[in-house]
N, CA, C and O of each residue as an XYZ file, in Angstrom:
420
protein
N     -46.497      2.405     40.852
C     -47.749      2.978     41.309
C     -48.263      3.964     40.279
O     -47.489      4.686     39.650
N     -49.575      3.987     40.115
C     -50.202      4.856     39.141
C     -50.173      6.303     39.623
O     -50.462      6.577     40.788
N     -49.836      7.200     38.757
C     -49.860      8.623     39.061
C     -51.294      9.113     39.005
O     -52.056      8.697     38.132
N     -51.675      9.994     39.927
C     -53.041     10.511     39.944
C     -53.378     11.187     38.627
O     -54.536     11.174     38.210
N     -52.387     11.782     37.960
C     -52.655     12.422     36.677
C     -53.092     11.406     35.622
O     -53.742     11.773     34.643
N     -52.742     10.133     35.813
C     -53.157      9.095     34.879
C     -54.560      8.584     35.166
O     -55.188      7.990     34.289
N     -55.064      8.804     36.376
C     -56.343      8.214     36.747
C     -57.448      9.231     36.926
O     -58.584      8.850     37.208
N     -57.157     10.513     36.772
C     -58.154     11.552     36.982
C     -58.082     12.553     35.851
O     -57.002     13.019     35.491
N     -59.227     12.881     35.295
C     -59.258     13.953     34.316
C     -60.447     14.838     34.597
O     -61.464     14.381     35.120
N     -60.320     16.107     34.250
C     -61.397     17.055     34.411
C     -61.885     17.408     33.018
O     -61.254     18.200     32.317
N     -63.009     16.821     32.611
C     -63.521     16.993     31.264
C     -63.813     18.464     31.000
O     -64.567     19.097     31.738
N     -63.218     18.998     29.955
C     -63.460     20.371     29.550
C     -62.749     21.411     30.388
O     -62.967     22.604     30.178
N     -61.919     21.019     31.316
C     -61.256     21.972     32.203
C     -60.098     22.659     31.502
O     -59.440     22.074     30.641
N     -59.859     23.891     31.875
C     -58.688     24.599     31.388
C     -57.463     24.005     32.056
O     -57.544     23.474     33.163
N     -56.331     24.097     31.380
C     -55.107     23.484     31.884
C     -54.743     24.014     33.267
O     -54.354     23.227     34.130
N     -54.854     25.311     33.507
C     -54.502     25.877     34.801
C     -55.365     25.332     35.918
O     -54.852     24.940     36.966
N     -56.674     25.303     35.706
C     -57.581     24.754     36.707
C     -57.346     23.262     36.892
O     -57.383     22.762     38.015
N     -57.114     22.576     35.836
C     -56.883     21.140     35.903
C     -55.658     20.843     36.758
O     -55.704     19.961     37.615
N     -54.579     21.559     36.539
C     -53.351     21.317     37.290
C     -53.563     21.573     38.771
O     -53.114     20.782     39.601
N     -54.238     22.661     39.121
C     -54.491     22.966     40.526
C     -55.342     21.876     41.151
O     -55.007     21.363     42.218
N     -56.435     21.519     40.501
C     -57.344     20.524     41.065
C     -56.676     19.165     41.183
O     -56.805     18.503     42.213
N     -55.974     18.743     40.161
C     -55.311     17.444     40.198
C     -54.266     17.409     41.303
O     -54.166     16.418     42.027
N     -53.499     18.461     41.440
C     -52.484     18.505     42.490
C     -53.109     18.438     43.875
O     -52.539     17.829     44.781
N     -54.266     19.052     44.051
C     -54.914     19.083     45.350
C     -55.644     17.789     45.680
O     -55.837     17.474     46.854
N     -56.043     17.053     44.688
C     -56.758     15.810     44.960
C     -55.886     14.864     45.764
O     -56.359     14.261     46.728
N     -54.619     14.719     45.387
C     -53.689     13.920     46.171
C     -53.690     12.452     45.817
O     -54.347     12.012     44.874
N     -52.938     11.714     46.596
C     -52.679     10.307     46.300
C     -53.777      9.367     46.773
O     -53.792      8.204     46.370
N     -54.699      9.829     47.617
C     -55.728      8.915     48.126
C     -56.585      8.324     47.009
O     -56.908      7.136     47.032
N     -56.953      9.155     46.029
C     -57.755      8.643     44.922
C     -56.972      7.634     44.096
O     -57.530      6.635     43.641
N     -55.693      7.887     43.901
C     -54.872      6.937     43.152
C     -54.836      5.602     43.870
O     -54.883      4.548     43.235
N     -54.754      5.644     45.192
C     -54.756      4.393     45.956
C     -56.083      3.668     45.819
O     -56.116      2.440     45.750
N     -57.185      4.422     45.778
C     -58.501      3.807     45.591
C     -58.663      3.256     44.172
O     -59.252      2.193     43.978
N     -58.143      3.978     43.193
C     -58.404      3.662     41.792
C     -57.396      2.709     41.168
O     -57.771      1.861     40.360
N     -56.134      2.832     41.526
C     -55.074      2.091     40.844
C     -55.225      0.573     40.891
O     -55.028     -0.073     39.862
N     -55.562     -0.028     42.030
C     -55.647     -1.494     42.043
C     -56.701     -2.045     41.080
O     -56.580     -3.176     40.608
N     -57.716     -1.262     40.794
C     -58.784     -1.720     39.896
C     -58.657     -1.139     38.497
O     -59.498     -1.389     37.634
N     -57.606     -0.365     38.277
C     -57.403      0.294     36.983
C     -58.612      1.162     36.619
O     -59.019      1.218     35.459
N     -59.175      1.830     37.613
C     -60.295      2.738     37.387
C     -59.780      4.129     37.062
O     -58.673      4.509     37.445
N     -60.606      4.875     36.351
C     -60.279      6.261     36.025
C     -61.439      7.137     36.459
O     -62.596      6.743     36.316
N     -61.153      8.300     36.978
C     -62.180      9.239     37.418
C     -62.212     10.425     36.484
O     -61.175     11.027     36.205
N     -63.398     10.769     35.995
C     -63.600     11.971     35.196
C     -64.554     12.885     35.949
O     -65.623     12.462     36.389
N     -64.157     14.129     36.089
C     -64.988     15.143     36.731
C     -65.387     16.128     35.646
O     -64.521     16.760     35.041
N     -66.697     16.273     35.383
C     -67.103     17.154     34.293
C     -66.969     18.616     34.698
O     -66.762     18.940     35.868
N     -67.091     19.482     33.713
C     -66.872     20.917     33.914
C     -67.795     21.489     34.991
O     -67.350     22.273     35.828
N     -69.066     21.110     34.980
C     -70.012     21.636     35.964
C     -69.647     21.191     37.376
O     -69.711     21.990     38.310
N     -69.269     19.932     37.540
C     -68.878     19.426     38.862
C     -67.580     20.083     39.320
O     -67.442     20.425     40.494
N     -66.635     20.260     38.410
C     -65.391     20.936     38.758
C     -65.686     22.355     39.218
O     -65.158     22.805     40.234
N     -66.529     23.058     38.470
C     -66.901     24.419     38.853
C     -67.590     24.465     40.203
O     -67.345     25.363     41.009
N     -68.461     23.483     40.446
C     -69.150     23.410     41.735
C     -68.155     23.201     42.868
O     -68.244     23.856     43.906
N     -67.202     22.284     42.669
C     -66.185     22.047     43.695
C     -65.393     23.320     43.979
O     -65.197     23.684     45.139
N     -64.942     23.993     42.934
C     -64.163     25.208     43.116
C     -64.999     26.323     43.748
O     -64.470     27.139     44.503
N     -66.309     26.364     43.445
C     -67.185     27.388     44.009
C     -67.425     27.200     45.507
O     -67.826     28.143     46.189
N     -67.187     26.003     46.021
C     -67.368     25.752     47.452
C     -66.292     26.446     48.282
O     -66.434     26.587     49.497
N     -65.226     26.876     47.630
C     -64.112     27.526     48.322
C     -64.468     28.990     48.576
O     -64.347     29.827     47.682
N     -64.903     29.289     49.786
C     -65.294     30.645     50.142
C     -64.090     31.552     50.410
O     -64.233     32.773     50.476
N     -62.910     30.955     50.563
C     -61.722     31.738     50.887
C     -60.530     31.324     50.019
O     -59.550     30.790     50.539
N     -60.598     31.562     48.700
C     -59.473     31.176     47.847
C     -58.180     31.881     48.223
O     -57.093     31.380     47.936
N     -58.289     33.033     48.859
C     -57.087     33.763     49.261
C     -56.319     33.040     50.368
O     -55.171     33.385     50.644
N     -56.933     32.047     51.003
C     -56.268     31.293     52.065
C     -55.384     30.183     51.506
O     -54.720     29.480     52.267
N     -55.369     30.021     50.203
C     -54.483     29.036     49.593
C     -55.143     27.672     49.430
O     -56.359     27.569     49.268
N     -54.321     26.633     49.477
C     -54.768     25.278     49.144
C     -55.522     24.573     50.268
O     -56.285     23.645     50.000
N     -55.329     24.984     51.499
C     -55.938     24.256     52.620
C     -57.464     24.159     52.515
O     -57.999     23.064     52.686
N     -58.196     25.258     52.240
C     -59.652     25.109     52.097
C     -60.046     24.191     50.936
O     -61.011     23.433     51.038
N     -59.297     24.263     49.834
C     -59.599     23.399     48.688
C     -59.384     21.933     49.049
O     -60.160     21.074     48.628
N     -58.358     21.641     49.810
C     -58.135     20.251     50.244
C     -59.315     19.739     51.062
O     -59.767     18.610     50.871
N     -59.810     20.573     51.973
C     -60.960     20.167     52.796
C     -62.201     19.939     51.937
O     -62.950     18.986     52.150
N     -62.406     20.815     50.975
C     -63.554     20.681     50.071
C     -63.453     19.382     49.279
O     -64.436     18.653     49.155
N     -62.279     19.093     48.748
C     -62.098     17.870     47.975
C     -62.244     16.631     48.854
O     -62.775     15.615     48.407
N     -61.784     16.705     50.086
C     -61.968     15.587     51.029
C     -63.455     15.321     51.242
O     -63.909     14.180     51.166
N     -64.198     16.378     51.506
C     -65.622     16.244     51.849
C     -66.494     15.891     50.646
O     -67.411     15.078     50.764
N     -66.217     16.488     49.501
C     -67.122     16.362     48.354
C     -66.617     15.463     47.236
O     -67.370     15.157     46.312
N     -65.352     15.030     47.297
C     -64.822     14.143     46.264
C     -64.285     12.851     46.866
O     -64.756     11.770     46.510
N     -63.329     12.936     47.753
C     -62.685     11.726     48.284
C     -63.654     10.822     49.026
O     -63.772      9.639     48.706
N     -64.346     11.370     50.012
C     -65.243     10.535     50.821
C     -66.413      9.983     50.006
O     -66.695      8.788     50.093
N     -67.107     10.812     49.213
C     -68.186     10.244     48.392
C     -67.692      9.235     47.353
O     -68.387      8.263     47.058
N     -66.494      9.459     46.796
C     -65.939      8.501     45.842
C     -65.697      7.159     46.517
O     -66.041      6.114     45.965
N     -65.113      7.182     47.700
C     -64.875      5.927     48.429
C     -66.191      5.217     48.717
O     -66.288      4.001     48.548
N     -67.203      5.961     49.148
C     -68.521      5.365     49.418
C     -69.105      4.761     48.140
O     -69.658      3.661     48.161
N     -68.976      5.495     47.021
C     -69.496      4.991     45.745
C     -68.802      3.696     45.338
O     -69.455      2.742     44.916
N     -67.484      3.666     45.466
C     -66.729      2.467     45.074
C     -67.134      1.264     45.924
O     -67.263      0.153     45.411
N     -67.331      1.484     47.210
C     -67.745      0.384     48.089
C     -69.160     -0.091     47.768
O     -69.424     -1.294     47.770
N     -70.057      0.830     47.497
C     -71.459      0.486     47.264
C     -71.703     -0.116     45.885
O     -72.560     -0.989     45.742
N     -70.967      0.331     44.865
C     -71.281     -0.060     43.485
C     -70.262     -0.984     42.855
O     -70.547     -1.591     41.823
N     -69.090     -1.111     43.440
C     -68.084     -2.061     42.980
C     -67.920     -2.066     41.454
O     -68.165     -3.087     40.811
N     -67.506     -0.926     40.867
C     -67.361     -0.885     39.408
C     -66.298     -1.865     38.913
O     -65.335     -2.148     39.625
N     -66.471     -2.381     37.699
C     -65.525     -3.358     37.160
C     -64.185     -2.717     36.810
O     -64.109     -1.504     36.614
N     -63.128     -3.527     36.732
C     -61.822     -2.998     36.320
C     -61.922     -2.279     34.977
O     -62.737     -2.628     34.122
N     -61.089     -1.285     34.818
C     -60.992     -0.477     33.605
C     -62.201      0.421     33.365
O     -62.332      0.997     32.285
N     -63.088      0.551     34.353
C     -64.255      1.427     34.207
C     -63.851      2.884     34.404
O     -62.834      3.197     35.023
N     -64.680      3.754     33.857
C     -64.531      5.190     34.070
C     -65.627      5.615     35.035
O     -66.813      5.467     34.742
N     -65.228      6.142     36.185
C     -66.181      6.666     37.162
C     -66.293      8.155     36.895
O     -65.299      8.881     36.902
N     -67.526      8.600     36.659
C     -67.742     10.000     36.302
C     -68.422     10.747     37.443
O     -69.378     10.258     38.044
N     -67.914     11.928     37.725
C     -68.548     12.824     38.684
C     -69.195     13.948     37.887
O     -68.548     14.602     37.068
N     -70.484     14.160     38.141
C     -71.224     15.226     37.459
C     -72.215     15.817     38.446
O     -72.389     15.291     39.546
N     -72.859     16.899     38.063
C     -73.878     17.501     38.919
C     -75.255     16.971     38.548
O     -75.582     16.807     37.373
N     -76.052     16.707     39.576
C     -77.443     16.319     39.388
C     -78.232     17.033     40.475
O     -77.969     16.851     41.663
N     -79.193     17.839     40.067
C     -79.974     18.642     41.009
C     -79.070     19.499     41.895
O     -79.338     19.678     43.083
N     -78.008     20.020     41.308
C     -77.120     20.922     42.008
C     -76.142     20.267     42.959
O     -75.445     20.967     43.694
N     -76.067     18.945     42.968
C     -75.153     18.211     43.855
C     -74.323     17.235     43.028
O     -74.810     16.695     42.035
N     -73.071     17.006     43.431
C     -72.248     16.051     42.693
C     -72.708     14.608     42.915
O     -73.035     14.209     44.032
N     -72.724     13.847     41.837
C     -73.046     12.419     41.888
C     -72.030     11.664     41.053
O     -71.406     12.222     40.150
N     -71.874     10.388     41.369
C     -70.966      9.511     40.632
C     -71.770      8.504     39.831
O     -72.871      8.115     40.221
N     -71.206      8.087     38.707
C     -71.787      7.021     37.900
C     -70.659      6.373     37.116
O     -69.578      6.946     36.976
N     -70.916      5.178     36.608
C     -69.942      4.475     35.772
C     -70.418      4.561     34.343
O     -71.581      4.296     34.038
N     -69.503      4.934     33.473
C     -69.896      5.048     32.079
C     -68.815      4.608     31.152
O     -68.994      4.644     29.935
């Protein structure tokens, strides 16, 4: 099985932030991405936006998990179903008009 660290990268992210975000994303994305050999890239602005949604960082990982579920996992699944990217594609998450969007590049 593909490790999530192999299928997700945060473009321009610092190592500390990258490790936290990757660990919190979890195995669901790997399950979505691995069968198609897809890779997800989250750009710096989108990563910052995701982290900024956490109004209570002092509460630990639980709020971040909910944020990633709502703003990354669910929209990614919807995007994959709607757009059916080809194998070996890179799915990119970036900000557009202040909201995260996905595209294949």
